[in-house]
C-alpha positions as CSV (number, residue, x, y, z in Angstrom):
1,X,34.3,39.5,6.1
2,X,33.5,35.8,5.8
3,X,34.6,33.4,2.6
4,X,31.9,32.0,0.7
5,X,31.6,28.1,1.0
6,X,31.4,25.8,-2.0
7,X,28.0,25.1,-0.8
8,X,27.2,28.3,-0.7
9,X,28.6,29.2,-4.3
10,X,27.1,26.0,-5.9
11,X,23.8,26.9,-4.5
12,X,23.8,30.3,-5.7
13,X,25.1,29.5,-9.3
14,X,22.4,26.9,-9.3
15,X,19.6,29.7,-8.3
16,X,21.1,32.2,-10.6
17,X,21.3,29.7,-13.6
18,X,17.2,28.6,-12.9
19,X,16.5,32.1,-12.7
20,X,18.4,33.5,-15.9
21,X,19.2,30.8,-17.6
22,X,15.5,30.5,-19.8
23,X,15.3,34.3,-20.3
24,X,19.5,34.3,-21.8
25,X,18.7,31.4,-23.8
26,X,15.3,33.2,-25.3
27,X,17.1,36.3,-26.2
28,X,19.5,34.2,-27.9
29,X,16.6,32.6,-30.0
30,X,15.4,35.9,-30.5
31,X,17.9,35.9,-33.2
32,X,17.6,32.7,-35.0
33,X,17.1,32.6,-38.3
34,X,14.7,29.6,-38.5
35,X,10.9,29.7,-37.9
36,X,11.1,26.7,-35.4
37,X,12.3,28.3,-31.9
38,X,13.7,25.0,-30.6
39,X,16.3,24.3,-33.4
40,X,19.1,27.0,-34.3
41,X,19.3,28.0,-37.8
42,X,21.5,30.9,-38.1
43,X,22.0,34.0,-37.3
44,X,18.9,36.5,-38.2
45,X,17.2,39.4,-37.3
46,X,14.4,39.0,-39.7
47,X,11.9,38.4,-36.9
48,X,12.4,41.8,-35.1
49,X,11.4,43.4,-38.8
50,X,8.7,40.7,-38.8
51,X,7.6,42.1,-35.5
52,X,7.4,46.1,-36.0
53,X,5.6,45.2,-39.5
54,X,2.6,43.6,-37.5
55,X,0.0,46.1,-37.0
56,X,-2.0,43.9,-34.1
57,X,1.7,44.1,-31.6
58,X,2.1,48.0,-32.2
59,X,-1.6,48.1,-31.8
60,X,-1.8,46.2,-28.2
61,X,1.6,47.8,-27.3
62,X,-0.2,51.6,-27.8
63,X,-2.6,49.9,-25.9
64,X,-1.4,48.8,-23.3
65,X,1.1,52.0,-22.5
66,X,-1.9,54.3,-22.6
67,X,-3.6,52.1,-20.1
68,X,-0.9,52.1,-17.9
69,X,0.1,55.9,-18.2
70,X,-3.5,56.5,-17.1
71,X,-4.4,53.3,-14.6
72,X,-0.9,54.2,-12.7
73,X,-1.4,58.3,-12.4
74,X,-5.1,58.0,-10.9
75,X,-3.6,55.1,-8.7
76,X,-1.2,57.3,-7.3
77,X,-3.5,60.3,-6.9
78,X,-6.0,57.9,-4.7
79,X,-4.0,55.7,-3.2
80,X,-1.8,58.7,-2.2
81,X,-5.1,60.3,-0.8
82,X,-6.1,56.6,0.8
83,X,-2.5,56.6,2.7
84,X,-2.9,60.0,4.4
85,X,-6.3,59.7,5.5
86,X,-5.5,56.4,7.3
87,X,-2.3,57.6,8.8
88,X,-3.1,61.1,9.5
89,X,-7.2,61.3,10.3
90,X,-6.8,58.5,13.1
91,X,-9.7,57.2,14.2
92,X,-13.5,57.9,12.4
93,X,-16.5,55.6,11.5
94,X,-15.9,53.8,9.3
95,X,-12.4,53.2,9.4
96,X,-12.1,49.4,9.6
97,X,-14.0,49.2,6.4
98,X,-12.5,52.0,4.6
99,X,-9.0,50.1,5.3
100,X,-10.4,46.8,4.7
101,X,-11.8,47.8,1.0
102,X,-8.4,49.9,0.7
103,X,-6.5,46.6,1.3
104,X,-9.0,43.7,-0.2
105,X,-7.4,43.9,-3.6
106,X,-4.1,43.0,-2.4
107,X,-5.2,39.1,-1.3
108,X,-8.3,39.4,-4.0
109,X,-8.0,36.4,-6.4
110,X,-7.8,38.4,-9.4
111,X,-10.4,36.0,-11.0
112,X,-12.6,37.3,-8.8
113,X,-11.5,41.1,-9.0
114,X,-12.0,40.8,-12.9
115,X,-15.0,38.8,-13.0
116,X,-17.0,41.5,-10.3
117,X,-15.9,44.4,-12.1
118,X,-17.2,42.6,-15.3
119,X,-20.5,42.2,-13.7
120,X,-20.6,45.9,-12.7
121,X,-19.5,47.2,-16.1
122,X,-22.4,44.8,-17.8
123,X,-25.1,46.6,-15.2
124,X,-23.9,50.0,-15.7
125,X,-24.6,49.4,-19.4
126,X,-20.8,50.6,-19.8
127,X,-19.2,49.5,-22.7
128,X,-16.1,47.7,-22.6
129,X,-13.0,49.1,-23.6
130,X,-9.7,51.2,-22.7
131,X,-11.8,53.2,-20.3
132,X,-12.8,50.2,-18.5
133,X,-9.5,48.5,-18.3
134,X,-8.5,51.9,-17.0
135,X,-11.0,51.8,-14.5
136,X,-10.0,48.2,-13.3
137,X,-6.2,48.6,-13.4
138,X,-6.3,52.1,-11.3
139,X,-9.0,49.8,-9.0
140,X,-6.3,47.3,-8.0
141,X,-3.2,49.2,-8.0
142,X,-4.0,51.9,-5.4
143,X,-3.6,49.8,-3.0
144,X,-0.3,49.0,-3.6
145,X,0.6,52.6,-4.2
146,X,-1.4,52.8,-0.2
147,X,0.8,50.5,1.3
148,X,4.2,52.4,-0.1
149,X,3.1,55.8,1.0
150,X,1.6,54.3,3.9
151,X,5.0,52.9,5.4
152,X,6.9,56.7,4.2
153,X,3.9,58.8,5.9
154,X,4.5,56.7,9.2
155,X,7.8,58.0,9.6
156,X,6.8,61.2,8.3
157,X,8.1,64.5,10.7
158,X,4.6,66.0,11.4
159,X,6.6,69.3,13.1
160,X,8.0,70.2,9.7
161,X,4.3,70.7,8.2
162,X,3.7,72.3,11.2
163,X,6.3,74.6,11.4
164,X,5.1,75.6,7.9
165,X,1.6,76.2,8.9
166,X,3.3,78.5,11.5
167,X,5.1,80.7,9.5
168,X,1.8,81.3,7.0
169,X,1.4,78.7,4.4
170,X,-2.8,77.0,4.3
171,X,-2.9,73.4,4.6
172,X,-2.6,72.8,1.2
173,X,0.4,75.0,0.5
174,X,2.3,73.3,3.6
175,X,1.5,69.5,1.9
176,X,2.7,70.8,-1.6
177,X,6.1,72.6,-0.2
178,X,6.7,70.7,2.2
179,X,5.4,67.0,2.5
180,X,4.8,66.4,-1.2
181,X,8.8,66.7,-1.8
182,X,9.8,64.4,1.4
183,X,7.1,61.6,0.7
184,X,8.1,62.3,-3.2
185,X,10.2,59.0,-3.8
186,X,7.2,57.0,-2.2
187,X,5.2,58.4,-4.6
188,X,7.1,57.9,-7.4
189,X,7.7,54.2,-5.9
190,X,4.2,53.6,-5.8
191,X,3.7,55.0,-9.6
192,X,6.5,52.8,-11.1
193,X,4.8,49.7,-9.1
194,X,1.4,50.5,-10.4
195,X,2.4,51.0,-13.8
196,X,4.8,47.5,-14.0
197,X,1.7,45.9,-12.7
198,X,-0.7,47.3,-15.4
199,X,1.8,46.8,-18.0
200,X,2.0,43.1,-17.1
201,X,-2.1,42.0,-16.1
202,X,-3.8,39.7,-18.0
203,X,-6.5,37.9,-16.4
204,X,-8.4,41.4,-15.2
205,X,-7.3,43.0,-18.6
206,X,-9.2,39.8,-20.4
207,X,-12.6,40.3,-18.3
208,X,-12.9,44.3,-18.5
209,X,-11.7,44.7,-22.4
210,X,-13.8,44.6,-25.6
211,X,-13.3,44.1,-28.9
212,X,-11.7,47.5,-29.4
213,X,-9.0,47.5,-27.4
214,X,-6.5,44.4,-26.7
215,X,-3.3,44.7,-24.6
216,X,0.5,43.0,-24.8
217,X,-0.4,40.4,-23.2
218,X,-3.2,39.5,-24.2
219,X,-1.9,39.7,-27.5
220,X,0.7,37.6,-26.5
221,X,-1.1,34.9,-24.6
222,X,-3.5,34.8,-27.7
223,X,-0.2,34.4,-30.1
224,X,1.4,31.7,-28.0
225,X,-2.1,29.5,-27.8
226,X,-1.8,29.8,-31.5
227,X,1.7,28.4,-31.3
228,X,5.2,30.0,-30.1
229,X,6.7,32.9,-32.9
230,X,9.7,33.9,-33.0
231,X,8.5,37.3,-32.7
232,X,7.7,37.0,-29.3
233,X,11.3,36.2,-28.6
234,X,11.9,39.3,-30.3
235,X,9.4,40.9,-28.3
236,X,10.3,39.4,-24.9
237,X,13.8,40.5,-25.8
238,X,13.2,44.0,-26.8
239,X,11.0,44.6,-23.2
240,X,13.8,43.1,-21.3
241,X,16.4,45.4,-22.4
242,X,14.1,48.2,-21.9
243,X,13.8,47.0,-18.4
244,X,17.5,46.4,-17.6
245,X,18.4,49.6,-19.1
246,X,15.4,51.6,-16.8
247,X,17.0,49.6,-13.5
248,X,21.0,50.6,-14.9
249,X,19.8,54.0,-15.5
250,X,17.7,54.6,-12.3
251,X,20.6,52.4,-10.5
252,X,23.6,55.4,-12.0
253,X,21.0,58.1,-10.9
254,X,20.7,57.4,-7.2
255,X,24.0,56.7,-7.1
256,X,25.0,59.9,-8.5
257,X,22.5,61.6,-6.0
258,X,24.0,60.1,-3.4
259,X,27.4,61.3,-3.9
260,X,26.4,64.3,-4.5
261,X,24.5,65.0,-1.2
262,X,27.4,63.5,0.5
263,X,29.6,66.0,-1.0
264,X,27.1,68.8,-0.4
265,X,27.2,67.7,3.4
266,X,30.8,67.4,3.5
267,X,31.0,71.0,2.3
268,X,28.6,72.0,4.7
269,X,30.0,70.4,7.5
270,X,33.6,72.8,6.4
271,X,32.0,75.8,6.3
272,X,30.8,75.7,9.7
273,X,33.9,74.1,10.8
């Protein structure tokens, strides 16, 4: 194994410090007792209490979670269907246009997407609120799901599905019992990606929301424009902790699943040997 040089160690240290030191400072100052976010005034957790008593932040968080859950679910269903059409159907009239419309949100600026959706809702006379945000997030998130699921379907062995059809399964049953369990990791990854993108979106939500619905990124942005409050540090620390725990939990579950699969393979090998 090649040893790391001092240059590599220094570059890694500087790179990680540049990425994570601001986050660490933010988390430390979330326990600052003073109102000034740049001056340490003693350890305190009062800003967490202030955060949970701020109804505007709580309402925005609830709206964000509802929108993310609904939009990621719809985007996963539509994105998986689009991936099946692109991979399984093959050449058909309008395929180039269809694939271009699916992948357009990947490269289109969010301002253009948000403005076009705003004009669409205005022309249709749709009242803007939670429903329009869900539609907007589904529109741009489904293309990411389609890319993830398509990459898995390209390498999928269709002979497994054909064998199920030969054994009497209908096309729907074969997809539900054979194809879907195999591509499930890609589908789940697409759902998680869509959920994350919906949680984080600010630009498109700003165009498609109304006075009755404010997402958490919009509330944070509005609060920061009025002045940085220590409550923002507390909220950011909570979000970072949730993400970190989710990543650690997922890693542990994946490692346990890999160990369990390896044990099953070894047990099967001993049984057949």
